[in-house]
Biopython code that builds the backbone (N, CA, C, O; Angstrom):
import numpy as np
from Bio.PDB.StructureBuilder import StructureBuilder

atoms = [
    (1, "UNK", "N", (118.680, 109.648, 102.221)),
    (1, "UNK", "CA", (117.860, 108.481, 102.469)),
    (1, "UNK", "C", (117.979, 107.548, 101.265)),
    (1, "UNK", "O", (117.957, 107.989, 100.116)),
    (2, "UNK", "N", (118.107, 106.238, 101.554)),
    (2, "UNK", "CA", (118.268, 105.242, 100.496)),
    (2, "UNK", "C", (117.218, 104.149, 100.676)),
    (2, "UNK", "O", (116.939, 103.730, 101.799)),
    (3, "UNK", "N", (116.642, 103.693, 99.579)),
    (3, "UNK", "CA", (115.676, 102.601, 99.605)),
    (3, "UNK", "C", (116.400, 101.273, 99.425)),
    (3, "UNK", "O", (117.286, 101.148, 98.580)),
    (4, "UNK", "N", (116.015, 100.284, 100.227)),
    (4, "UNK", "CA", (116.577, 98.944, 100.133)),
    (4, "UNK", "C", (115.539, 98.052, 99.456)),
    (4, "UNK", "O", (114.359, 98.071, 99.807)),
    (5, "UNK", "N", (116.000, 97.275, 98.484)),
    (5, "UNK", "CA", (115.118, 96.337, 97.789)),
    (5, "UNK", "C", (115.901, 95.084, 97.477)),
    (5, "UNK", "O", (117.020, 95.161, 96.969)),
    (6, "UNK", "N", (115.323, 93.913, 97.778)),
    (6, "UNK", "CA", (115.940, 92.640, 97.452)),
    (6, "UNK", "C", (114.866, 91.640, 97.082)),
    (6, "UNK", "O", (113.770, 91.668, 97.641)),
    (7, "UNK", "N", (115.168, 90.759, 96.147)),
    (7, "UNK", "CA", (114.222, 89.701, 95.799)),
    (7, "UNK", "C", (114.379, 88.489, 96.710)),
    (7, "UNK", "O", (113.691, 87.485, 96.527)),
    (8, "UNK", "N", (115.279, 88.574, 97.691)),
    (8, "UNK", "CA", (115.474, 87.480, 98.654)),
    (8, "UNK", "C", (114.593, 87.641, 99.889)),
    (8, "UNK", "O", (114.652, 86.831, 100.813)),
    (9, "UNK", "N", (113.779, 88.690, 99.897)),
    (9, "UNK", "CA", (112.758, 88.908, 100.919)),
    (9, "UNK", "C", (111.481, 89.273, 100.170)),
    (9, "UNK", "O", (111.546, 89.721, 99.025)),
    (10, "UNK", "N", (110.323, 89.087, 100.798)),
    (10, "UNK", "CA", (109.074, 89.378, 100.098)),
    (10, "UNK", "C", (108.996, 90.827, 99.618)),
    (10, "UNK", "O", (109.415, 91.756, 100.308)),
    (11, "UNK", "N", (108.450, 90.985, 98.426)),
    (11, "UNK", "CA", (108.223, 92.328, 97.893)),
    (11, "UNK", "C", (107.151, 93.016, 98.734)),
    (11, "UNK", "O", (106.307, 92.355, 99.339)),
    (12, "UNK", "N", (107.190, 94.320, 98.768)),
    (12, "UNK", "CA", (106.159, 95.088, 99.457)),
    (12, "UNK", "C", (104.805, 94.791, 98.815)),
    (12, "UNK", "O", (104.699, 94.708, 97.591)),
    (13, "UNK", "N", (103.769, 94.632, 99.644)),
    (13, "UNK", "CA", (102.435, 94.354, 99.113)),
    (13, "UNK", "C", (101.555, 95.598, 99.148)),
    (13, "UNK", "O", (100.327, 95.505, 99.127)),
    (14, "UNK", "N", (102.187, 96.744, 99.201)),
    (14, "UNK", "CA", (101.467, 98.013, 99.239)),
    (14, "UNK", "C", (102.416, 99.139, 98.873)),
    (14, "UNK", "O", (103.523, 98.893, 98.395)),
    (15, "UNK", "N", (101.988, 100.366, 99.094)),
    (15, "UNK", "CA", (102.806, 101.528, 98.734)),
    (15, "UNK", "C", (103.845, 101.870, 99.800)),
    (15, "UNK", "O", (103.782, 102.923, 100.434)),
    (16, "UNK", "N", (104.794, 100.965, 99.983)),
    (16, "UNK", "CA", (105.868, 101.175, 100.948)),
    (16, "UNK", "C", (107.121, 100.454, 100.468)),
    (16, "UNK", "O", (107.068, 99.676, 99.516)),
    (17, "UNK", "N", (108.239, 100.710, 101.121)),
    (17, "UNK", "CA", (109.518, 100.084, 100.783)),
    (17, "UNK", "C", (109.799, 98.937, 101.735)),
    (17, "UNK", "O", (109.300, 98.915, 102.860)),
    (18, "UNK", "N", (110.604, 97.979, 101.277)),
    (18, "UNK", "CA", (111.030, 96.902, 102.173)),
    (18, "UNK", "C", (111.813, 97.479, 103.343)),
    (18, "UNK", "O", (111.654, 97.045, 104.483)),
    (19, "UNK", "N", (112.665, 98.467, 103.050)),
    (19, "UNK", "CA", (113.455, 99.103, 104.101)),
    (19, "UNK", "C", (113.987, 100.435, 103.590)),
    (19, "UNK", "O", (114.062, 100.678, 102.386)),
    (20, "UNK", "N", (114.355, 101.291, 104.541)),
    (20, "UNK", "CA", (114.981, 102.576, 104.245)),
    (20, "UNK", "C", (116.213, 102.722, 105.115)),
    (20, "UNK", "O", (116.217, 102.337, 106.284)),
    (21, "UNK", "N", (117.252, 103.281, 104.528)),
    (21, "UNK", "CA", (118.463, 103.603, 105.270)),
    (21, "UNK", "C", (118.523, 105.106, 105.449)),
    (21, "UNK", "O", (118.407, 105.862, 104.484)),
    (22, "UNK", "N", (118.704, 105.537, 106.685)),
    (22, "UNK", "CA", (118.881, 106.947, 107.014)),
    (22, "UNK", "C", (120.136, 107.023, 107.874)),
    (22, "UNK", "O", (120.179, 106.469, 108.972)),
    (23, "UNK", "N", (121.152, 107.709, 107.370)),
    (23, "UNK", "CA", (122.426, 107.746, 108.086)),
    (23, "UNK", "C", (122.998, 106.344, 108.160)),
    (23, "UNK", "O", (123.184, 105.687, 107.136)),
    (24, "UNK", "N", (123.278, 105.885, 109.379)),
    (24, "UNK", "CA", (123.830, 104.539, 109.557)),
    (24, "UNK", "C", (122.813, 103.595, 110.196)),
    (24, "UNK", "O", (123.178, 102.641, 110.883)),
    (25, "UNK", "N", (121.524, 103.877, 109.957)),
    (25, "UNK", "CA", (120.448, 103.068, 110.529)),
    (25, "UNK", "C", (119.538, 102.574, 109.414)),
    (25, "UNK", "O", (119.188, 103.327, 108.505)),
    (26, "UNK", "N", (119.155, 101.293, 109.491)),
    (26, "UNK", "CA", (118.195, 100.728, 108.543)),
    (26, "UNK", "C", (116.890, 100.453, 109.283)),
    (26, "UNK", "O", (116.883, 99.841, 110.351)),
    (27, "UNK", "N", (115.799, 100.914, 108.702)),
    (27, "UNK", "CA", (114.457, 100.728, 109.222)),
    (27, "UNK", "C", (113.748, 99.742, 108.299)),
    (27, "UNK", "O", (113.446, 100.071, 107.152)),
    (28, "UNK", "N", (113.487, 98.550, 108.788)),
    (28, "UNK", "CA", (112.861, 97.508, 107.969)),
    (28, "UNK", "C", (111.362, 97.479, 108.218)),
    (28, "UNK", "O", (110.913, 97.466, 109.364)),
    (29, "UNK", "N", (110.601, 97.468, 107.149)),
    (29, "UNK", "CA", (109.153, 97.327, 107.253)),
    (29, "UNK", "C", (108.830, 95.969, 107.858)),
    (29, "UNK", "O", (109.644, 95.047, 107.814)),
    (30, "UNK", "N", (107.646, 95.858, 108.419)),
    (30, "UNK", "CA", (107.220, 94.598, 109.006)),
    (30, "UNK", "C", (107.279, 93.467, 107.999)),
    (30, "UNK", "O", (106.831, 93.601, 106.860)),
    (31, "UNK", "N", (107.839, 92.355, 108.436)),
    (31, "UNK", "CA", (107.948, 91.171, 107.584)),
    (31, "UNK", "C", (106.973, 90.107, 108.076)),
    (31, "UNK", "O", (106.858, 89.846, 109.274)),
    (32, "UNK", "N", (106.279, 89.503, 107.122)),
    (32, "UNK", "CA", (105.387, 88.397, 107.424)),
    (32, "UNK", "C", (105.976, 87.132, 106.802)),
    (32, "UNK", "O", (106.922, 87.222, 106.019)),
    (33, "UNK", "N", (105.440, 85.958, 107.133)),
    (33, "UNK", "CA", (106.064, 84.703, 106.705)),
    (33, "UNK", "C", (105.777, 84.316, 105.246)),
    (33, "UNK", "O", (105.266, 83.232, 104.965)),
    (34, "UNK", "N", (106.112, 85.208, 104.348)),
    (34, "UNK", "CA", (105.944, 84.941, 102.917)),
    (34, "UNK", "C", (107.270, 84.431, 102.369)),
    (34, "UNK", "O", (108.315, 85.050, 102.569)),
    (35, "UNK", "N", (107.217, 83.305, 101.680)),
    (35, "UNK", "CA", (108.388, 82.776, 100.989)),
    (35, "UNK", "C", (108.581, 83.623, 99.736)),
    (35, "UNK", "O", (107.702, 83.652, 98.874)),
    (36, "UNK", "N", (109.727, 84.318, 99.617)),
    (36, "UNK", "CA", (109.914, 85.212, 98.467)),
    (36, "UNK", "C", (109.915, 84.486, 97.121)),
    (36, "UNK", "O", (109.675, 85.114, 96.090)),
    (37, "UNK", "N", (110.178, 83.185, 97.109)),
    (37, "UNK", "CA", (110.199, 82.461, 95.835)),
    (37, "UNK", "C", (108.802, 82.086, 95.349)),
    (37, "UNK", "O", (108.602, 81.834, 94.161)),
    (38, "UNK", "N", (107.831, 82.049, 96.273)),
    (38, "UNK", "CA", (106.470, 81.666, 95.885)),
    (38, "UNK", "C", (105.437, 82.755, 96.139)),
    (38, "UNK", "O", (104.316, 82.682, 95.635)),
    (39, "UNK", "N", (105.814, 83.765, 96.919)),
    (39, "UNK", "CA", (104.902, 84.840, 97.351)),
    (39, "UNK", "C", (103.723, 84.318, 98.163)),
    (39, "UNK", "O", (102.659, 84.936, 98.197)),
    (40, "UNK", "N", (103.923, 83.168, 98.820)),
    (40, "UNK", "CA", (102.866, 82.553, 99.624)),
    (40, "UNK", "C", (103.299, 82.477, 101.092)),
    (40, "UNK", "O", (104.486, 82.360, 101.398)),
    (41, "UNK", "N", (102.323, 82.547, 101.983)),
    (41, "UNK", "CA", (102.575, 82.330, 103.412)),
    (41, "UNK", "C", (103.082, 80.899, 103.589)),
    (41, "UNK", "O", (102.540, 79.966, 102.997)),
    (42, "UNK", "N", (104.114, 80.732, 104.400)),
    (42, "UNK", "CA", (104.633, 79.389, 104.679)),
    (42, "UNK", "C", (104.542, 79.108, 106.169)),
    (42, "UNK", "O", (104.711, 80.004, 106.996)),
    (43, "UNK", "N", (104.274, 77.862, 106.495)),
    (43, "UNK", "CA", (104.196, 77.435, 107.884)),
    (43, "UNK", "C", (102.786, 77.538, 108.426)),
    (43, "UNK", "O", (102.057, 78.486, 108.136)),
    (44, "UNK", "N", (102.416, 76.546, 109.216)),
    (44, "UNK", "CA", (101.069, 76.534, 109.792)),
    (44, "UNK", "C", (101.069, 76.848, 111.286)),
    (44, "UNK", "O", (100.015, 77.088, 111.873)),
    (45, "UNK", "N", (102.263, 76.845, 111.902)),
    (45, "UNK", "CA", (102.364, 77.179, 113.326)),
    (45, "UNK", "C", (103.089, 78.505, 113.478)),
    (45, "UNK", "O", (103.778, 78.953, 112.561)),
    (46, "UNK", "N", (102.934, 79.127, 114.630)),
    (46, "UNK", "CA", (103.629, 80.392, 114.857)),
    (46, "UNK", "C", (105.142, 80.185, 114.854)),
    (46, "UNK", "O", (105.884, 81.076, 114.440)),
    (47, "UNK", "N", (105.604, 79.029, 115.308)),
    (47, "UNK", "CA", (107.042, 78.751, 115.290)),
    (47, "UNK", "C", (107.587, 78.691, 113.871)),
    (47, "UNK", "O", (108.615, 79.297, 113.569)),
    (48, "UNK", "N", (106.898, 77.960, 113.002)),
    (48, "UNK", "CA", (107.322, 77.857, 111.596)),
    (48, "UNK", "C", (107.271, 79.222, 110.915)),
    (48, "UNK", "O", (108.174, 79.587, 110.163)),
    (49, "UNK", "N", (106.211, 79.962, 111.185)),
    (49, "UNK", "CA", (106.084, 81.282, 110.568)),
    (49, "UNK", "C", (107.118, 82.265, 111.104)),
    (49, "UNK", "O", (107.631, 83.091, 110.349)),
    (50, "UNK", "N", (107.428, 82.188, 112.383)),
    (50, "UNK", "CA", (108.453, 83.065, 112.959)),
    (50, "UNK", "C", (109.806, 82.790, 112.309)),
    (50, "UNK", "O", (110.553, 83.721, 112.007)),
    (51, "UNK", "N", (110.117, 81.521, 112.095)),
    (51, "UNK", "CA", (111.379, 81.168, 111.433)),
    (51, "UNK", "C", (111.450, 81.792, 110.029)),
    (51, "UNK", "O", (112.481, 82.351, 109.657)),
    (52, "UNK", "N", (110.384, 81.703, 109.265)),
    (52, "UNK", "CA", (110.362, 82.280, 107.911)),
    (52, "UNK", "C", (110.527, 83.802, 107.980)),
    (52, "UNK", "O", (111.273, 84.386, 107.194)),
    (53, "UNK", "N", (109.828, 84.436, 108.919)),
    (53, "UNK", "CA", (109.947, 85.887, 109.089)),
    (53, "UNK", "C", (111.395, 86.266, 109.397)),
    (53, "UNK", "O", (111.931, 87.202, 108.804)),
    (54, "UNK", "N", (112.020, 85.551, 110.312)),
    (54, "UNK", "CA", (113.405, 85.863, 110.696)),
    (54, "UNK", "C", (114.368, 85.660, 109.530)),
    (54, "UNK", "O", (115.311, 86.435, 109.368)),
    (55, "UNK", "N", (114.144, 84.640, 108.727)),
    (55, "UNK", "CA", (114.978, 84.440, 107.534)),
    (55, "UNK", "C", (114.785, 85.586, 106.540)),
    (55, "UNK", "O", (115.747, 86.034, 105.916)),
    (56, "UNK", "N", (113.555, 86.058, 106.394)),
    (56, "UNK", "CA", (113.299, 87.207, 105.517)),
    (56, "UNK", "C", (114.016, 88.455, 106.031)),
    (56, "UNK", "O", (114.618, 89.200, 105.258)),
    (57, "UNK", "N", (113.945, 88.673, 107.337)),
    (57, "UNK", "CA", (114.617, 89.826, 107.935)),
    (57, "UNK", "C", (116.128, 89.721, 107.734)),
    (57, "UNK", "O", (116.784, 90.710, 107.406)),
    (58, "UNK", "N", (116.670, 88.538, 107.930)),
    (58, "UNK", "CA", (118.106, 88.329, 107.740)),
    (58, "UNK", "C", (118.536, 88.739, 106.331)),
    (58, "UNK", "O", (119.555, 89.409, 106.165)),
    (59, "UNK", "N", (117.772, 88.344, 105.326)),
    (59, "UNK", "CA", (118.100, 88.691, 103.938)),
    (59, "UNK", "C", (117.925, 90.180, 103.668)),
    (59, "UNK", "O", (118.724, 90.778, 102.948)),
    (60, "UNK", "N", (116.903, 90.773, 104.230)),
    (60, "UNK", "CA", (116.675, 92.204, 104.052)),
    (60, "UNK", "C", (117.807, 93.009, 104.684)),
    (60, "UNK", "O", (118.293, 93.975, 104.096)),
    (61, "UNK", "N", (118.221, 92.609, 105.875)),
    (61, "UNK", "CA", (119.344, 93.288, 106.533)),
    (61, "UNK", "C", (120.629, 93.114, 105.733)),
    (61, "UNK", "O", (121.412, 94.055, 105.603)),
    (62, "UNK", "N", (120.849, 91.922, 105.201)),
    (62, "UNK", "CA", (122.034, 91.668, 104.375)),
    (62, "UNK", "C", (122.047, 92.620, 103.175)),
    (62, "UNK", "O", (123.087, 93.190, 102.846)),
    (63, "UNK", "N", (120.908, 92.791, 102.531)),
    (63, "UNK", "CA", (120.816, 93.690, 101.374)),
    (63, "UNK", "C", (121.105, 95.142, 101.764)),
    (63, "UNK", "O", (121.566, 95.934, 100.941)),
    (64, "UNK", "N", (120.832, 95.479, 103.018)),
    (64, "UNK", "CA", (121.079, 96.832, 103.517)),
    (64, "UNK", "C", (122.495, 97.017, 104.040)),
    (64, "UNK", "O", (122.880, 98.127, 104.409)),
    (65, "UNK", "N", (123.278, 95.934, 104.076)),
    (65, "UNK", "CA", (124.639, 96.024, 104.609)),
    (65, "UNK", "C", (124.693, 95.871, 106.119)),
    (65, "UNK", "O", (125.626, 96.349, 106.763)),
    (66, "UNK", "N", (123.702, 95.209, 106.680)),
    (66, "UNK", "CA", (123.640, 95.019, 108.127)),
    (66, "UNK", "C", (123.469, 93.526, 108.419)),
    (66, "UNK", "O", (123.657, 92.685, 107.540)),
    (67, "UNK", "N", (123.111, 93.212, 109.663)),
    (67, "UNK", "CA", (122.923, 91.816, 110.054)),
    (67, "UNK", "C", (122.064, 91.751, 111.313)),
    (67, "UNK", "O", (121.804, 92.764, 111.961)),
    (68, "UNK", "N", (121.633, 90.546, 111.641)),
    (68, "UNK", "CA", (120.784, 90.361, 112.817)),
    (68, "UNK", "C", (121.451, 90.813, 114.105)),
    (68, "UNK", "O", (120.775, 91.305, 115.008)),
    (69, "UNK", "N", (122.774, 90.654, 114.208)),
    (69, "UNK", "CA", (123.450, 91.048, 115.448)),
    (69, "UNK", "C", (123.550, 92.560, 115.615)),
    (69, "UNK", "O", (123.970, 93.037, 116.669)),
    (70, "UNK", "N", (123.171, 93.318, 114.590)),
    (70, "UNK", "CA", (123.188, 94.779, 114.682)),
    (70, "UNK", "C", (121.793, 95.365, 114.923)),
    (70, "UNK", "O", (121.623, 96.583, 114.965)),
    (71, "UNK", "N", (120.797, 94.486, 115.080)),
    (71, "UNK", "CA", (119.436, 94.943, 115.382)),
    (71, "UNK", "C", (119.397, 95.445, 116.815)),
    (71, "UNK", "O", (119.847, 94.758, 117.733)),
    (72, "UNK", "N", (118.853, 96.656, 117.008)),
    (72, "UNK", "CA", (118.751, 97.165, 118.371)),
    (72, "UNK", "C", (117.319, 97.373, 118.828)),
    (72, "UNK", "O", (117.081, 97.676, 119.997)),
    (73, "UNK", "N", (116.343, 97.213, 117.907)),
    (73, "UNK", "CA", (114.924, 97.348, 118.297)),
    (73, "UNK", "C", (114.067, 96.498, 117.382)),
    (73, "UNK", "O", (114.223, 96.534, 116.161)),
    (74, "UNK", "N", (113.157, 95.730, 117.973)),
    (74, "UNK", "CA", (112.170, 94.989, 117.197)),
    (74, "UNK", "C", (110.778, 95.338, 117.710)),
    (74, "UNK", "O", (110.585, 95.647, 118.886)),
    (75, "UNK", "N", (109.831, 95.280, 116.809)),
    (75, "UNK", "CA", (108.425, 95.379, 117.165)),
    (75, "UNK", "C", (107.759, 94.143, 116.581)),
    (75, "UNK", "O", (107.842, 93.885, 115.380)),
    (76, "UNK", "N", (107.100, 93.384, 117.444)),
    (76, "UNK", "CA", (106.554, 92.079, 117.058)),
    (76, "UNK", "C", (105.049, 92.072, 117.268)),
    (76, "UNK", "O", (104.531, 92.578, 118.263)),
    (77, "UNK", "N", (104.368, 91.484, 116.300)),
    (77, "UNK", "CA", (102.916, 91.410, 116.323)),
    (77, "UNK", "C", (102.505, 89.946, 116.225)),
    (77, "UNK", "O", (102.949, 89.235, 115.323)),
    (78, "UNK", "N", (101.666, 89.496, 117.139)),
    (78, "UNK", "CA", (101.155, 88.130, 117.129)),
    (78, "UNK", "C", (99.642, 88.165, 116.936)),
    (78, "UNK", "O", (98.957, 89.036, 117.474)),
    (79, "UNK", "N", (99.135, 87.220, 116.170)),
    (79, "UNK", "CA", (97.689, 87.129, 115.990)),
    (79, "UNK", "C", (97.025, 86.608, 117.264)),
    (79, "UNK", "O", (95.843, 86.864, 117.495)),
    (80, "UNK", "N", (97.780, 85.876, 118.095)),
    (80, "UNK", "CA", (97.240, 85.321, 119.344)),
    (80, "UNK", "C", (98.344, 85.330, 120.398)),
    (80, "UNK", "O", (99.369, 84.670, 120.230)),
    (81, "UNK", "N", (98.141, 86.062, 121.467)),
    (81, "UNK", "CA", (99.159, 86.185, 122.512)),
    (81, "UNK", "C", (99.443, 84.835, 123.172)),
    (81, "UNK", "O", (100.474, 84.685, 123.829)),
    (82, "UNK", "N", (98.566, 83.859, 123.016)),
    (82, "UNK", "CA", (98.808, 82.515, 123.547)),
    (82, "UNK", "C", (100.000, 81.856, 122.865)),
    (82, "UNK", "O", (100.553, 80.886, 123.381)),
    (83, "UNK", "N", (100.397, 82.378, 121.709)),
    (83, "UNK", "CA", (101.544, 81.839, 120.970)),
    (83, "UNK", "C", (102.876, 82.457, 121.408)),
    (83, "UNK", "O", (103.915, 82.188, 120.805)),
    (84, "UNK", "N", (102.841, 83.285, 122.457)),
    (84, "UNK", "CA", (104.028, 84.027, 122.886)),
    (84, "UNK", "C", (105.223, 83.122, 123.183)),
    (84, "UNK", "O", (106.335, 83.416, 122.743)),
    (85, "UNK", "N", (105.022, 82.045, 123.907)),
    (85, "UNK", "CA", (106.143, 81.157, 124.280)),
    (85, "UNK", "C", (106.746, 80.486, 123.048)),
    (85, "UNK", "O", (107.968, 80.430, 122.913)),
    (86, "UNK", "N", (105.907, 79.979, 122.151)),
    (86, "UNK", "CA", (106.406, 79.336, 120.939)),
    (86, "UNK", "C", (107.146, 80.349, 120.058)),
    (86, "UNK", "O", (108.185, 80.033, 119.478)),
    (87, "UNK", "N", (106.608, 81.554, 119.964)),
    (87, "UNK", "CA", (107.252, 82.638, 119.223)),
    (87, "UNK", "C", (108.640, 82.920, 119.809)),
    (87, "UNK", "O", (109.621, 83.005, 119.070)),
    (88, "UNK", "N", (108.720, 83.064, 121.127)),
    (88, "UNK", "CA", (109.993, 83.361, 121.800)),
    (88, "UNK", "C", (111.042, 82.297, 121.563)),
    (88, "UNK", "O", (112.223, 82.612, 121.411)),
    (89, "UNK", "N", (110.624, 81.027, 121.528)),
    (89, "UNK", "CA", (111.569, 79.929, 121.326)),
    (89, "UNK", "C", (112.335, 80.083, 120.015)),
    (89, "UNK", "O", (113.535, 79.813, 119.961)),
    (90, "UNK", "N", (111.654, 80.511, 118.969)),
    (90, "UNK", "CA", (112.309, 80.698, 117.665)),
    (90, "UNK", "C", (113.007, 82.056, 117.618)),
    (90, "UNK", "O", (114.140, 82.149, 117.147)),
    (91, "UNK", "N", (112.355, 83.092, 118.094)),
    (91, "UNK", "CA", (112.905, 84.456, 118.088)),
    (91, "UNK", "C", (114.305, 84.483, 118.708)),
    (91, "UNK", "O", (115.214, 85.097, 118.149)),
    (92, "UNK", "N", (114.483, 83.831, 119.845)),
    (92, "UNK", "CA", (115.772, 83.896, 120.548)),
    (92, "UNK", "C", (116.902, 83.200, 119.792)),
    (92, "UNK", "O", (118.073, 83.473, 120.055)),
    (93, "UNK", "N", (116.574, 82.305, 118.858)),
    (93, "UNK", "CA", (117.598, 81.682, 118.013)),
    (93, "UNK", "C", (118.215, 82.691, 117.054)),
    (93, "UNK", "O", (119.392, 82.579, 116.711)),
    (94, "UNK", "N", (117.450, 83.655, 116.626)),
    (94, "UNK", "CA", (117.892, 84.629, 115.625)),
    (94, "UNK", "C", (118.391, 85.926, 116.256)),
    (94, "UNK", "O", (119.389, 86.487, 115.803)),
    (95, "UNK", "N", (117.721, 86.402, 117.278)),
    (95, "UNK", "CA", (118.075, 87.687, 117.891)),
    (95, "UNK", "C", (118.865, 87.442, 119.175)),
    (95, "UNK", "O", (118.391, 87.716, 120.277)),
    (96, "UNK", "N", (120.080, 86.920, 119.006)),
    (96, "UNK", "CA", (120.919, 86.530, 120.139)),
    (96, "UNK", "C", (121.462, 87.720, 120.918)),
    (96, "UNK", "O", (121.899, 87.563, 122.058)),
    (97, "UNK", "N", (121.440, 88.913, 120.318)),
    (97, "UNK", "CA", (121.939, 90.095, 121.024)),
    (97, "UNK", "C", (120.874, 90.712, 121.929)),
    (97, "UNK", "O", (121.129, 91.724, 122.583)),
    (98, "UNK", "N", (119.682, 90.110, 121.972)),
    (98, "UNK", "CA", (118.585, 90.573, 122.831)),
    (98, "UNK", "C", (118.288, 92.063, 122.651)),
    (98, "UNK", "O", (118.445, 92.846, 123.588)),
    (99, "UNK", "N", (117.855, 92.458, 121.436)),
    (99, "UNK", "CA", (117.538, 93.873, 121.218)),
    (99, "UNK", "C", (116.321, 94.301, 122.042)),
    (99, "UNK", "O", (115.556, 93.463, 122.519)),
    (100, "UNK", "N", (116.156, 95.599, 122.199)),
    (100, "UNK", "CA", (114.942, 96.120, 122.823)),
    (100, "UNK", "C", (113.761, 95.631, 121.988)),
    (100, "UNK", "O", (113.880, 95.478, 120.773)),
    (101, "UNK", "N", (112.611, 95.383, 122.644)),
    (101, "UNK", "CA", (111.500, 94.787, 121.906)),
    (101, "UNK", "C", (110.163, 95.189, 122.488)),
    (101, "UNK", "O", (110.008, 95.362, 123.697)),
    (102, "UNK", "N", (109.197, 95.332, 121.588)),
    (102, "UNK", "CA", (107.783, 95.391, 121.950)),
    (102, "UNK", "C", (107.131, 94.194, 121.293)),
    (102, "UNK", "O", (107.490, 93.833, 120.172)),
    (103, "UNK", "N", (106.177, 93.569, 121.972)),
    (103, "UNK", "CA", (105.464, 92.437, 121.389)),
    (103, "UNK", "C", (104.011, 92.531, 121.831)),
    (103, "UNK", "O", (103.713, 92.527, 123.025)),
    (104, "UNK", "N", (103.114, 92.614, 120.862)),
    (104, "UNK", "CA", (101.693, 92.755, 121.168)),
    (104, "UNK", "C", (100.874, 91.813, 120.304)),
    (104, "UNK", "O", (101.305, 91.387, 119.233)),
    (105, "UNK", "N", (99.688, 91.500, 120.790)),
    (105, "UNK", "CA", (98.716, 90.753, 119.997)),
    (105, "UNK", "C", (97.848, 91.768, 119.263)),
    (105, "UNK", "O", (97.487, 92.810, 119.810)),
    (106, "UNK", "N", (97.526, 91.449, 118.035)),
    (106, "UNK", "CA", (96.702, 92.331, 117.205)),
    (106, "UNK", "C", (95.532, 91.529, 116.637)),
    (106, "UNK", "O", (95.547, 90.298, 116.639)),
    (107, "UNK", "N", (94.537, 92.233, 116.161)),
    (107, "UNK", "CA", (93.343, 91.559, 115.644)),
    (107, "UNK", "C", (93.641, 90.769, 114.380)),
    (107, "UNK", "O", (93.245, 89.609, 114.270)),
    (108, "UNK", "N", (94.329, 91.374, 113.432)),
    (108, "UNK", "CA", (94.635, 90.726, 112.159)),
    (108, "UNK", "C", (96.013, 91.140, 111.675)),
    (108, "UNK", "O", (96.478, 92.247, 111.947)),
    (109, "UNK", "N", (96.663, 90.226, 110.947)),
    (109, "UNK", "CA", (97.940, 90.495, 110.288)),
    (109, "UNK", "C", (97.702, 90.227, 108.802)),
    (109, "UNK", "O", (96.969, 89.300, 108.459)),
    (110, "UNK", "N", (98.313, 91.025, 107.904)),
    (110, "UNK", "CA", (98.073, 90.824, 106.474)),
    (110, "UNK", "C", (98.248, 89.369, 106.034)),
    (110, "UNK", "O", (99.090, 88.636, 106.554)),
    (111, "UNK", "N", (97.434, 88.984, 105.071)),
    (111, "UNK", "CA", (97.443, 87.649, 104.457)),
    (111, "UNK", "C", (97.152, 86.521, 105.437)),
    (111, "UNK", "O", (97.450, 85.362, 105.149)),
    (112, "UNK", "N", (96.571, 86.843, 106.594)),
    (112, "UNK", "CA", (96.235, 85.817, 107.572)),
    (112, "UNK", "C", (97.426, 85.259, 108.323)),
    (112, "UNK", "O", (97.324, 84.195, 108.933)),
    (113, "UNK", "N", (98.552, 85.952, 108.293)),
    (113, "UNK", "CA", (99.754, 85.495, 108.997)),
    (113, "UNK", "C", (99.518, 85.471, 110.502)),
    (113, "UNK", "O", (98.638, 86.159, 111.020)),
    (114, "UNK", "N", (100.318, 84.670, 111.189)),
    (114, "UNK", "CA", (100.241, 84.567, 112.645)),
    (114, "UNK", "C", (101.231, 85.489, 113.341)),
    (114, "UNK", "O", (101.105, 85.748, 114.538)),
    (115, "UNK", "N", (102.232, 85.994, 112.587)),
    (115, "UNK", "CA", (103.288, 86.812, 113.177)),
    (115, "UNK", "C", (103.807, 87.821, 112.150)),
    (115, "UNK", "O", (103.829, 87.553, 110.949)),
    (116, "UNK", "N", (104.221, 88.978, 112.648)),
    (116, "UNK", "CA", (104.893, 89.999, 111.852)),
    (116, "UNK", "C", (105.952, 90.643, 112.737)),
    (116, "UNK", "O", (105.717, 90.887, 113.920)),
    (117, "UNK", "N", (107.117, 90.915, 112.161)),
    (117, "UNK", "CA", (108.206, 91.550, 112.916)),
    (117, "UNK", "C", (108.807, 92.660, 112.083)),
    (117, "UNK", "O", (109.086, 92.479, 110.897)),
    (118, "UNK", "N", (109.008, 93.821, 112.714)),
    (118, "UNK", "CA", (109.773, 94.897, 112.068)),
    (118, "UNK", "C", (110.997, 95.164, 112.924)),
    (118, "UNK", "O", (110.972, 94.973, 114.140)),
    (119, "UNK", "N", (112.083, 95.611, 112.271)),
    (119, "UNK", "CA", (113.332, 95.813, 113.001)),
    (119, "UNK", "C", (113.983, 97.136, 112.613)),
    (119, "UNK", "O", (113.741, 97.696, 111.544)),
    (120, "UNK", "N", (114.821, 97.607, 113.534)),
    (120, "UNK", "CA", (115.689, 98.762, 113.302)),
    (120, "UNK", "C", (117.101, 98.304, 113.669)),
    (120, "UNK", "O", (117.317, 97.716, 114.729)),
    (121, "UNK", "N", (118.058, 98.580, 112.780)),
    (121, "UNK", "CA", (119.421, 98.088, 112.993)),
    (121, "UNK", "C", (120.459, 99.099, 112.548)),
    (121, "UNK", "O", (120.184, 99.977, 111.731)),
    (122, "UNK", "N", (121.662, 98.962, 113.102)),
    (122, "UNK", "CA", (122.824, 99.713, 112.639)),
    (122, "UNK", "C", (123.323, 99.125, 111.334)),
    (122, "UNK", "O", (123.088, 97.957, 111.026)),
    (123, "UNK", "N", (124.005, 99.943, 110.587)),
    (123, "UNK", "CA", (124.663, 99.424, 109.371)),
    (123, "UNK", "C", (126.123, 99.250, 109.679)),
    (123, "UNK", "O", (126.890, 98.825, 108.815)),
]
sb = StructureBuilder()
sb.init_structure("model")
sb.init_model(0)
sb.init_chain("A")
sb.init_seg("    ")
for serial, (resi, resn, name, xyz) in enumerate(atoms, 1):
    if name == "N":
        sb.init_residue(resn, " ", resi, " ")
    sb.init_atom(name, np.array(xyz, "f"), 0.0, 1.0, " ", f" {name:<3s}", serial, name[0])
structure = sb.get_structure()
């Protein structure tokens, strides 16, 4: 098992790793819309925040030796299910291979974010 760490994605805000590699699979912790250069939430809409999350995931996967087109499973969390359509509009720009997905609304996301996404990908 190998730990993945990059300063091009937000640092973990708790006792966990940004990602772990086991065999030829990378398991990425949930990413929220934090700009790694400022450590602040960016974007006021779910679309803007989804874009930031996807860019963070892209960098985390790159650090692990993978890419967005190798993602085969995502788990997505929305603060409000009413934002589902706007979320999907941005999500489909990044996850063009249409990985398997779960998407649910939750009561709260860390730091008041509107969206969080975790991914599993091949290396």
